[in-house]
C-alpha atoms as one frame of an Amber mdcrd trajectory, in Angstrom:
protein
 -16.289   6.790 -11.868 -16.260   3.197 -13.077 -15.515   0.187 -10.848 -11.987
  -0.312 -12.197 -10.823   3.252 -11.551 -11.874   3.038  -7.886  -9.324   0.257
  -7.418  -6.435   2.684  -7.800  -6.907   4.748  -4.644  -4.431   4.605  -1.764
  -6.089   3.021   1.270  -4.109   5.271   3.636  -4.402   8.786   2.164  -7.373
   8.135  -0.167  -5.592   9.831  -3.073  -5.401   8.473  -6.595  -2.307   6.417
  -7.399   0.399   8.998  -8.189   2.403   6.976 -10.720   1.704   4.860 -13.791
   3.496   1.702 -14.877   5.718   2.442 -17.871   4.844  -0.706 -19.785   1.036
  -0.606 -19.369   0.141   2.929 -18.332  -1.911   1.525 -15.422  -1.840   3.349
 -12.084   0.677   1.940  -9.591   0.068   1.086  -5.939   2.119  -1.074  -3.584
   0.904  -3.885  -1.345   1.543  -3.519   2.388   1.047  -6.319   4.917  -0.824
  -4.825   7.890   0.677  -7.404  10.263   4.169  -8.123   8.899   4.907 -11.639
   7.694   7.962 -11.615   9.975   5.625 -11.157  12.956   3.280 -13.988  11.996
   0.988 -12.043   9.680  -0.848 -13.967   6.990  -0.006 -13.613   3.319  -3.675
 -13.081   2.471  -6.004 -10.391   1.148  -7.369  -9.892   4.656  -3.908  -8.753
   5.813  -2.934  -6.379   3.004  -3.774  -2.866   1.887  -2.948  -1.062  -1.359
  -0.993   2.123  -0.744   0.846   4.726  -2.784   4.657   4.533  -2.594   4.812
   7.654  -0.397   2.418   6.238   2.192   4.156   2.856   2.039   7.489   4.465
   2.943   5.817   6.477   5.702   4.203   3.346   7.186   7.558   1.568   7.301
   9.287   4.601   8.831   6.612   4.695  11.547   6.969   0.944  12.134  10.742
   1.319  12.620  10.210   4.085  15.173   7.826   1.944  17.223  10.066  -1.158
  17.148  13.160   0.737  18.310  11.617   1.569  21.699
């Protein structure tokens, strides 16, 4: 596996990116802020992870459950 292809792995489930961008054919991951910007998190590489869209939705669902308590 070359260096570039390792960049397209979800940092939550460790699976390959499940979708490809239509215009470039490159694998697609979403950026998630570990500490939300709205809670004082930094907009920096140290505070983000690359996740597949499924994991990104799951993370936000879990965050909503914990903030409703």
